[in-house]
N, C-alpha and C positions, 0 to 999 in steps of 0.2 A: 351364470353369474352375470348381475347388472351391468347393463353396457354405457360406458360413459364416452361413446365415439360422438362426436360432434366435427364430423371432417367437413373442411368447407365452411362451417359457421361462422356469420360475418358477427362478430362479438362487440360491444362494448370495452374499449380497449382502457378504458375510466373506470370500469367496473373489476378489473381482473389482475393481479399478477400471473403473468407470461412467461414460461419459464423452455429450453430449448436443451432438449439431452439426446446426448450421444449414447445410443442402446445396443452391449453385442448380449445377444441370447440366440438358444435354436428354435424359441416360438415364433410362433407368423409376429410378425411386429406388431399388429393390431393386437394381438391379446397381449403381450407384453406392454404397450402402452395403456391398453385399457385395465391391467392388473394394475401398473405407478397408479393410475388415476383415482381409481376404487383405494387403495391403499394408503392414497395420501388427503385423502377428504371424507367421504361418506363409507366406504367399501372398505371390506376386508377379502380373506380366503372365498369366503361360501355367502349365501345370502343371506340377509338377516328377517327375521320375524319384528323386529323393533324400526325396522325401518320403510318410511314411505317416501312414496313417489316425490312427495313437494318436499320432503328432506334433499333429497336426491336434486330435485330441480335448483332449492336454492342453494346450495353450500357444495354441490359435487364437483370435484374435477371436471376438464371437459379436454379431449384429445381433441386437438382441433386441424392438426397435420402432420403427418409422415414422411418422409422424404431419405427413403435408403436404412440409412442406421440414425435418423436423424426423427425426434419425437418434441412437437408442440404441443403444451401442458398449460392450461391456464386454470385458476384458482380464483371462484370469487371472495373479490374482496372482503366480504362479511366474514370468510375464516380466519380473518387474520385479527388479533386483538388491536383495540382502538387504542390501550393505553399504557395495560403495563406488561405487554407480551416481550414487546420490540425485537430486534435481532433474533434473541435466542428461540420465540417461540417462529418466526419468521421462516428459520436456517432449520427449524421440525416439521415443516412443510413441507419445502421445496428441499429440501434435502437433508432427510429424516428416514424413514425406516426402509425406504426404496433401495438404498442400499445391499440391504442385508435380505430382500427380494429371492426366494433361491432359483425360480426361474430364471434371474437376469444374473448376467455371467460377469457381466461390470456396465457401470453406468455413470456417467460423465456430466453434470451441470455445466453447460458450455457458457449461457447468459440467461440472465433474468433480467424483466421490464419492470417496473415497478407504476402504478395508478400515482396521479397526483392526491390523492385519498391516504396512502401509505405513505407517501414521501414528505406528507406535511407532518406527520407523526415525529421528525426531525428534521433538527435548524441546521447540519450542513456544518462547513470552517467558521470557526471566529475569526483568523486574519487569511488563511489559504496564499497565495498567491502574490495578490493586492497587499496584504500585510505582512506580508514576511520582506517584499520588496522596499516597503515604505520603512518597516522594522532596519531594515540593511540598509539604507539608502541605497540605493541596487535597480535602479526605473526600467533597466534596457535588458543588460546583458544576464548570461546563466547564471545562476549561482553556481559557487565552486565549493565542493569542502573535503572532511575530511573524516576518516573512521580512529580511533586514536589505537594505534597497534605498539606492540604486538597487542590483542584484544582482551586478556587481561596481566598481569604481572605488575604494573607502572603503581607505586602508592602515589597519592595524591600531587605531592608539586615536582614528580614528573609528568605525571598526566597535567595538570595546569602548564606546564613548562612548555609541553609537544603542542597543546592550544596556544599559549604564545606564540609560538616560532610559527605555526602555520601561518596564524596572523597578523605575524610579521611580514610573510612573505605572500600575505593577498587575500587567504580565503577567507569565505565569508560567513562558511560551515564548521561548526566540526560533532564531534558526538558521540559518546560512549559508543560500545561495539554489543551484538545484544544477551551477552551472556554476564555481563559487568551490571551487578545493583550495586551490594554491601558487603560483601568481600572482606577478609580483613586484612590481605593487603593493602587495600581501599576503602576505607570506607564513604559513604556516599554524604555523608555531613562534610567531614575535611574534603573531600575531593567536590563535592559545589563549592563551598566557600574558596576554595585553591582558584579552580576553576573560574568562579565572578572574577577572583581579585586580579587573573590574569584579563580578561576579557573588559573588566574597566580600565586596565595599564593602558590596552589597546586602543580604547574610547577615548583617554588622555592624549594618545598622539594621532588620534584623528582616523580611527580605523575602522567601523562597526563589525564585529562579530559575534555569533551568537553559535552558543556549543548545548546539545539536548546531552540531559541528565535521564539515563533510564531507569524508569520509576515502576516498571515491570516487578507487580508483587502478586498477592493474593487481593483477591478481588472485594475483600472487606478493609481492605488496608491501602488500595491503589489513590483515593482520594488523600487520608492522611497524609502519605507519605509526599505527593503532588504538593501538597500545601506548606507542608517541612520544606521539602527541597526549592520551593519558590521567596519561603521566607528566606533562605540563605544564599539567594541571590542568583538562582537557576532563571535564565533566558530564553530556556525552549526546554519541553519535555520529551522523554521520549520511551513507546508505548508496543510492545511485540504482540499484535494485535490475535496472533492466531495464539498462544499460548494464553494469554490473559483473556481474550473474548473482545468480538465487536462492544460488548456493551459497557466494556473498563474504559473505551476510547469516548466513549457517548457519553460517561460520567462525568468522566475529566472535562470534555468539551461545552457541558450544559451546566456544569457548575458554574456560578459566578464568583466564586472564589481564585475558580485558576483564571490567571489575566494574561497568559505567557503561551507561546504557538506550542500544537503536538504536531511532533515528529511521529510516524508509524513504520514500523519495522514489520516485514511481513515475514520473517525467520519461522523454520517448522513448515510453510507452504510448498513444500516442495514434496510433505505427506499428502498432501491435497491435488497439488496441481498438475506434477511428472510426469503420469502415466494419460497418454495422448487418450484414453479408452476410458480411463476410469478416477471417480474424485470428483473436484471441485476444481474449473478453470480459474483463472486470477482476476479475470472481469468481473464476474460477480463481487470479489471480495474487493475490488477495485470501488466499486459501485454502492456495496455497506460504508466500507471506508468513510468515503465521502459525504453520504446522506449521518453518518454518525458523528462526525465532526472535525477528523482529520485532517490537520493544516498540511499534509508535506506526507506522500508514501513511495515507497521501491518498490518500482514495476518494472524494473528488469534492467539489462542492459543495449534493448533494443538489438539483442543476436550480435554483441560484438564482445563480451564480456566474457568473465570464466563459468559463470551458474548458468547450467542449464534451462534454456529458455529460445525462444520463437520470435524473430522480427517484427511477423504480424502480428503475434499475440500482444507483445510486447508494445507496440504501435496504437494497439484496440484499447490496452490500461492506459495510456499517457491520453488517448482521446478521450474518454471518462472521465479524468484526471480536469480535463482542461474545457469541455462543449458543456451547453446549454443546459443544464440541472435543477429542472423547480425552483430555478431562483439562486442556489447554493451559491455560495461564494470559489471559485474554481480550487484545483487543490494543485499543488506542489508536487510533480513526478519526480522521483528519485530516481536517477539509474546511477547503482551501486554494483560490486563487486569486480573485483578482477580491473578494476580501469587503471587505465596508464592514458600520460600527456597525448602518447601516439594515436590516442582512437579517439579522442575527441570531437576531429574536427569531422570521421563518418557521424558519430555519435550527433553533432547539433545538426547538420545539415538533414538528417531525419528526422530530430524531433523538434525545429524551431527551438526558440529563445525562452522558451517557459516552461525550463528544465532545472534541475540542480543536479549537478554532476561532482559525486564524491569518489574519491579515491580512500585507498590504505595506506597498504604496498605502496602503491602507487608516488606516493608524499615519501612514508618515514622509507621506501628502499631505493630513494635518489643518492649516487653516489657523493653530495656533496649535503646530505642529512636532512633535516623535515623542511627548514626555510625553502633552502632550496628546489625540493621535491615541492612546496607547495608553488613558488616563484612559478615553475616548468607549469603546472597545471594551470594557474593563472594566464600564464602564454600561452597556452595550446588553446584556453576557452577563447583568449584575447584575439587570435588568430581568425577561431572559428569565427565570432561575430562582425568581423574587419573582412571577412574571406577569404584570407590570405593560404596557402598550402602552410602548415604547421613544417615540411622542410625549409621554407623560402624561410619562414619568419625565425625559424632556428637560427636562421647564418647570422643574426645579428642579436639573438639571445640565448646568451652560453647554458642556460639552466635547462630549457626546452633541449637546446642541442645534445646535452649530457642522457638526457632523459630517453631523446630517440636513438639516441646511439647504443642505451641499455637495453630498453623495452621493445624497439623497431616503432614502423608504422602501419597502424591495422587496413 
C-alpha cells in the first residue's frame, strides 16, 4: 500500500487542513494512520493502476505525527472545493468514511485547523457578540436568558406571556426549545406574532429583549420559513445545527434578506461528542458554526450543569467562540442545560463576561413564578458581575434567596 507517512515534515500550514484524531485500533498505529490518510484522500484498501506519484504528491493526505493514540493528518487545501462544496464536502473528507474502516475500532475527530484559503470561503457571524450587545443595549454584563418551559405544550398566548414575564423580570433573551417549530397547539405564525407583541410591550416599558424563534426545518424550506418568521416580527432566529446541517446556518447567515441574529442550538450533538473515543468533539463543530455565521452557540455549562460535559472541553469551545479567527466577528457562547441561579457565580468566574447564561427550569421552577425566577437569574448575574458572593447578595434580594433555598449553591 502507498505510504502517506510524513512524520516530522514541516509543512506550510496555510496550504493544509490539519486534523487531530484519537484512534483506537489493534493495528500498529502507523498502519492505522496510513489507512485513514489513504481512505480520505487518494488511496483505498489496495494499490491502484490509475494512481500516479504526482496525484499522491499533490493531493494525498500526510500523516504528520503520532503520539500514543493521537494522530495528526494534514489534507492539502486543493482537496477541498473552492465554491460549491462548503461544509458538507469538508466533512466528507475530515470526518467521512474513516469512521467505517473495519480495522479502526474507534475514532474521534478532536480538532481541526483551517487555512485562510478555506476560511475565506465563509463570512462568519453577521452580529456576533458586539451585535447582540448593541441590539440589547447590554454593553458589559453577561446576557441572561430563558427557554420557554415546558418545551412543548404552551399555546401562543401563554408562550408570549412567559416571554413577557421573563423580560419584566430583567432577562435579555428567551427562545423556543429545540423540539418546538410549528405544532398544532402552537402554530409558528401565531406564536411569532404574539411574542413580537410581548417584546414590543417590553420595549415600550424601557426594556430590550429578543426571543429566538425556531425555524429548523427541511433544507429547501428553511430560508422561506425564516423570511416569513422575520416578517411576522421575529427579533432572532434559532436553528438546530446538527439536525438541519451547517449549510442551513450558512444559508440564513449569508442571505441578505435575513436581518436578525441566528441562535444556534446543538441538539443531537451528544450522538457525535459524548463518547470520548469515538465521533466528533464539539470543538470542530464550534469552529464550523462560527465560520458558517452563527451569532450565538450552545457550548455546554463549563462542567456545572445537567448535561454530560467536560469543563476543559467546554472552555475550549468558549475560547473558539471569542478568539481571533480570520477576522470573523466573535460568536456569543451560550451556557444552557440545567442552569439555576446558584451556579452562575462559578460559571461566570470560569467564562468571563462575554457569555449568555440561560435557564428554563431555573426560571419557570422558581417558587414565585416566571417573573421572580427571571429576577433571581438577573440578581445572580449582577452579583457575579460585581464580584459579590451569591449568598451575600441574596440577603437583600429575596428572589435570589428563594432560588438558593430551593436549588442550593454550586
